[in-house]
LUMTOR-17911 format. One line per field, with one value per residue (C-alpha): residue in three letters; x, y, z. Coordinates in nm, 2 decimals. Example, Ala and Ser with C-alpha at 12.3 -4.5 7.8 and 13.67 -1.06 7.14 Angstrom:
BEGIN
res <- [ala/ser]
x <- [1.23/1.37]
y <- [-0.45/-0.11]
z <- [0.78/0.71]
This chain:
BEGIN
res <- [unk/unk/unk/unk/unk/unk/unk/unk/unk/unk/unk/unk/unk/unk/unk/unk/unk/unk/unk/unk/unk/unk/unk/unk/unk/unk/unk/unk/unk/unk/unk/unk/unk/unk/unk/unk/unk/unk/unk/unk/unk/unk/unk/unk/unk/unk/unk/unk/unk/unk/unk/unk/unk/unk/unk/unk/unk/unk/unk/unk/unk/unk/unk/unk/unk/unk/unk/unk/unk/unk/unk/unk/unk/unk/unk/unk/unk/unk/unk/unk/unk/unk/unk/unk/unk/unk/unk/unk/unk/unk/unk/unk/unk/unk/unk/unk/unk/unk/unk/unk/unk/unk/unk/unk/unk/unk/unk/unk/unk/unk/unk/unk/unk/unk/unk/unk/unk/unk/unk/unk/unk/unk/unk/unk/unk/unk/unk/unk/unk/unk/unk/unk/unk/unk/unk/unk/unk/unk/unk/unk/unk/unk/unk/unk/unk/unk/unk/unk/unk/unk/unk/unk/unk/unk/unk/unk/unk/unk/unk/unk/unk/unk/unk/unk/unk/unk/unk/unk/unk/unk/unk/unk/unk/unk/unk/unk/unk/unk/unk/unk/unk/unk/unk/unk/unk/unk/unk/unk/unk/unk/unk/unk/unk/unk/unk/unk/unk/unk/unk/unk/unk/unk/unk/unk/unk/unk/unk/unk/unk/unk/unk/unk/unk/unk/unk/unk/unk/unk/unk/unk/unk/unk/unk/unk/unk/unk/unk/unk/unk/unk/unk/unk/unk/unk/unk/unk/unk/unk/unk/unk/unk/unk/unk/unk/unk/unk/unk/unk/unk/unk/unk/unk/unk/unk/unk/unk/unk/unk/unk/unk/unk/unk/unk/unk/unk/unk/unk/unk/unk/unk/unk/unk/unk/unk/unk/unk/unk/unk/unk/unk/unk/unk/unk/unk/unk/unk/unk/unk/unk/unk/unk/unk/unk/unk/unk/unk/unk/unk/unk/unk/unk/unk/unk/unk/unk/unk/unk/unk/unk/unk/unk]
x <- [0.00/0.26/0.20/-0.07/0.02/0.32/0.44/0.15/-0.11/0.05/0.04/-0.33/-0.43/-0.24/-0.36/-0.71/-0.60/-0.65/-0.32/-0.06/0.20/0.25/0.44/0.60/0.54/0.78/1.14/1.26/1.60/1.80/2.18/2.29/2.25/2.03/2.17/2.03/1.86/1.71/1.55/1.43/1.25/1.03/1.03/1.08/0.96/1.31/1.41/1.17/1.29/1.08/0.74/0.46/0.37/0.11/0.36/0.28/0.59/0.68/0.85/1.04/0.92/1.18/1.11/1.37/1.52/1.88/1.92/2.26/2.15/1.82/2.00/2.24/1.96/1.77/2.06/2.09/1.71/1.74/2.03/1.84/1.55/1.31/1.09/1.18/1.18/0.90/0.96/0.72/0.63/0.28/0.29/0.11/0.22/0.35/0.64/0.76/0.70/0.89/1.20/1.15/1.02/0.69/0.44/0.64/0.87/0.57/0.66/0.99/0.95/1.32/1.41/1.18/1.35/1.69/1.58/1.41/1.69/1.96/1.77/1.69/2.06/2.17/1.92/1.97/1.75/1.56/1.41/1.12/1.15/0.80/0.69/0.38/0.26/-0.04/-0.18/0.02/0.08/-0.15/-0.31/-0.26/-0.10/0.23/0.08/0.19/0.54/0.57/0.45/0.68/0.98/0.91/0.88/1.19/1.39/1.32/1.06/0.89/0.54/0.37/0.08/-0.13/-0.33/-0.60/-0.58/-0.34/-0.16/-0.39/-0.69/-0.54/-0.78/-1.10/-1.33/-1.37/-1.07/-1.05/-1.00/-1.12/-0.80/-0.58/-0.66/-0.50/-0.17/-0.20/-0.23/0.11/0.29/0.40/0.47/0.19/-0.02/-0.19/-0.49/-0.53/-0.75/-1.09/-1.14/-1.35/-1.58/-1.60/-1.82/-1.56/-1.29/-1.48/-1.58/-1.22/-1.11/-1.37/-1.30/-0.92/-0.90/-0.65/-0.67/-0.45/-0.55/-0.38/-0.58/-0.47/-0.71/-0.99/-0.79/-0.78/-1.16/-1.23/-0.93/-1.09/-1.16/-0.90/-1.02/-1.38/-1.28/-1.09/-1.38/-1.62/-1.40/-1.39/-1.77/-1.70/-1.87/-1.70/-1.73/-1.67/-1.43/-1.61/-1.56/-1.45/-1.18/-1.05/-1.04/-0.87/-0.60/-0.54/-0.49/-0.26/-0.05/-0.01/0.22/0.46/0.44/0.53/0.86/0.96/0.76/0.67/0.33/0.21/0.27/0.02/-0.26/-0.19/-0.19/-0.51/-0.69/-0.58/-0.70/-1.04/-1.10/-1.09/-1.27/-1.58/-1.66/-1.74/-1.80/-2.03/-1.87/-1.55/-1.71/-1.81/-1.47/-1.30/-1.50/-1.40/-1.02/-1.00/-0.85/-0.65/-0.27/-0.12/-0.12/-0.25/-0.56/-0.63/-0.59/-0.84/-1.09/-1.02/-1.07/-1.39/-1.51/-1.43/-1.61/-1.92/-1.96]
y <- [0.00/0.25/0.61/0.55/0.27/0.46/0.49/0.72/0.49/0.18/0.37/0.43/0.09/-0.10/0.14/0.03/-0.34/-0.67/-0.70/-0.96/-0.82/-0.51/-0.50/-0.18/-0.01/-0.18/-0.06/-0.04/-0.20/-0.14/-0.18/-0.05/-0.13/0.13/0.34/0.33/0.67/0.52/0.23/0.46/0.67/0.37/0.22/0.46/0.17/0.03/0.30/0.12/-0.23/-0.28/-0.23/0.02/0.23/-0.03/-0.31/-0.47/-0.61/-0.46/-0.64/-0.45/-0.54/-0.54/-0.52/-0.57/-0.81/-0.87/-1.16/-1.05/-0.69/-0.79/-1.03/-0.75/-0.52/-0.79/-0.84/-0.47/-0.45/-0.74/-0.58/-0.26/-0.44/-0.57/-0.86/-1.08/-0.98/-0.98/-1.00/-0.83/-1.02/-0.88/-0.51/-0.45/-0.09/-0.03/0.18/-0.10/-0.38/-0.19/-0.20/-0.58/-0.55/-0.67/-0.88/-0.90/-1.16/-1.40/-1.47/-1.61/-1.87/-1.95/-1.58/-1.58/-1.89/-1.72/-1.41/-1.60/-1.84/-1.57/-1.38/-1.69/-1.79/-1.45/-1.39/-1.57/-1.88/-1.74/-1.46/-1.53/-1.46/-1.43/-1.36/-1.18/-1.31/-1.30/-1.60/-1.51/-1.24/-1.27/-1.59/-1.84/-2.12/-2.08/-2.05/-2.40/-2.35/-2.01/-2.15/-2.45/-2.22/-2.01/-2.31/-2.48/-2.16/-2.18/-1.92/-1.92/-1.84/-1.70/-1.45/-1.50/-1.22/-1.42/-1.24/-1.21/-0.90/-0.87/-0.87/-0.58/-0.49/-0.57/-0.79/-1.07/-1.22/-1.59/-1.72/-2.07/-2.11/-2.10/-2.44/-2.62/-2.43/-2.47/-2.85/-2.86/-2.66/-2.73/-2.37/-2.14/-1.97/-1.64/-1.53/-1.18/-0.98/-0.81/-0.82/-0.52/-0.64/-0.89/-1.11/-1.10/-1.21/-1.52/-1.60/-1.57/-1.81/-2.06/-2.05/-2.03/-2.28/-2.04/-1.95/-1.64/-1.34/-1.02/-0.70/-0.42/-0.17/-0.29/-0.14/0.20/0.19/0.08/0.13/-0.08/-0.37/-0.61/-0.51/-0.59/-0.93/-1.02/-0.91/-1.12/-1.42/-1.38/-1.32/-0.96/-0.64/-0.39/-0.01/0.13/0.41/0.73/0.98/1.24/1.00/0.96/1.33/1.40/1.14/1.30/1.64/1.50/1.31/1.62/1.78/1.48/1.46/1.83/1.75/1.48/1.54/1.82/1.99/1.85/1.49/1.55/1.67/1.39/1.12/1.26/1.25/0.90/0.78/0.95/0.75/0.44/0.59/0.69/0.31/0.31/0.68/0.89/1.20/1.12/1.19/1.54/1.61/1.48/1.72/2.01/1.94/1.79/2.11/2.21/2.15/2.32/2.15/2.47/2.47/2.11/2.15/2.43/2.21/1.93/2.16/2.28/1.92/1.84/2.15/2.04/1.75]
z <- [0.00/-0.12/-0.02/0.24/0.49/0.62/0.98/1.08/0.93/1.09/1.43/1.39/1.27/1.54/1.81/1.71/1.75/1.58/1.39/1.46/1.22/1.00/0.67/0.55/0.22/-0.03/-0.01/-0.37/-0.40/-0.72/-0.70/-0.36/0.01/0.16/0.45/0.80/0.73/0.42/0.61/0.89/0.63/0.55/0.89/1.18/1.41/1.38/1.64/1.88/1.83/1.52/1.70/1.66/1.95/2.04/2.04/1.70/1.52/1.19/0.90/0.62/0.27/-0.01/-0.38/-0.65/-0.90/-0.80/-0.55/-0.40/-0.36/-0.20/0.03/0.15/0.22/0.40/0.63/0.70/0.78/1.02/1.20/1.23/1.40/1.13/1.24/0.94/0.58/0.33/-0.05/-0.28/-0.60/-0.62/-0.70/-1.03/-1.09/-1.44/-1.33/-1.09/-1.34/-1.62/-1.40/-1.34/-0.99/-0.83/-1.02/-1.35/-1.18/-1.16/-1.53/-1.40/-1.12/-1.14/-1.07/-0.77/-0.64/-0.68/-0.49/-0.21/-0.18/-0.16/0.11/0.31/0.30/0.41/0.69/1.02/1.05/1.35/1.14/0.90/0.53/0.37/0.02/-0.12/-0.46/-0.69/-0.87/-1.18/-1.43/-1.74/-1.60/-1.32/-1.53/-1.34/-0.99/-0.88/-1.01/-0.84/-0.51/-0.53/-0.61/-0.30/-0.07/-0.22/-0.17/0.20/0.26/0.60/0.46/0.15/0.13/-0.19/-0.34/-0.51/-0.84/-1.13/-1.23/-1.53/-1.29/-1.10/-0.82/-1.01/-0.81/-0.73/-0.56/-0.65/-0.30/-0.41/-0.61/-0.31/-0.16/-0.46/-0.39/-0.02/-0.05/-0.22/0.05/0.39/0.48/0.62/0.35/0.41/0.20/0.07/-0.16/-0.16/0.22/0.31/0.58/0.87/0.65/0.37/0.61/0.72/0.36/0.26/0.53/0.42/0.05/0.08/0.36/0.53/0.89/0.84/0.63/0.51/0.49/0.26/0.11/0.35/0.64/0.47/0.41/0.76/1.00/1.27/1.05/1.21/1.56/1.45/1.31/1.63/1.85/1.64/1.67/2.05/2.08/2.20/2.12/1.90/1.92/1.57/1.51/1.44/1.16/1.41/1.54/1.19/1.11/1.45/1.36/1.02/1.19/1.45/1.20/0.98/1.24/1.21/0.84/0.80/0.96/0.71/0.39/0.16/0.21/-0.12/0.01/0.29/0.06/-0.19/0.08/0.23/-0.10/-0.17/0.17/0.13/-0.19/0.03/0.33/0.13/0.09/0.47/0.56/0.34/0.50/0.32/-0.02/0.06/0.23/-0.08/-0.30/-0.07/-0.08/-0.43/-0.58/-0.28/-0.28/0.03/0.36/0.53/0.30/0.36/0.74/0.74/0.57/0.81/1.12/0.97/0.92/1.28/1.41/1.21/1.45]
């Protein structure tokens, strides 16, 4: 979830509860080992032992195509405090795929094997090395080969976004295709894709035959979704997060963002988040209309304060 599920979003989501593990936005690796400062930009939690303020472990996710360079960066991330390493083979973005990163590698199971194997060999055995994949690139004809390559390379687990790169994010997610892959693997399998509600989560578990699920865009649309799922599993009541709480968080996080990012980043990130929030909160649609043409952080903040005062 590049550009949205950053340090501040992870802080909010884990404060609301329900998450066992967070994965960072992907860290793009080309031909060098990132500096400590570079890793901290993506994962400030490394300064706190790799945990969010609420105590949820965070795992650095790497994206790239060169096994040795990825392995070197994985070792650096682990030394800095990352709780394992996640490898991204699922990103469908054209700019990423053009540079041979993300989902385009699903065309080359042997390359995926080389990457996972290099990272697994470099990272101490006590640390997990996980992979995030889709069912395939243009189709799912290589899905079994991809899954086998990841397991044979020594991965600790795999998260499967139950769509191909060609599918993008168009519904549905084909959870029912995961059991065939899962039956071939001894490592844990995590199901992902199109989980927007508690009902979706349980349906995903049933159709994928996976106990564990990964939530992406659904967490942006409903920040307390994981907490609601956990509460339902434990037969507990759940008090939904209010629209006022969300707006208050945005205002609070803006102070920290202003220290590390440009003012334009704040307004762009805010608009991107509202696109997801409007699925759950009708107020988000009107707020998006208000700030759609605004660019400066000051203007957006004035609109947010006005929104909060309205309630």
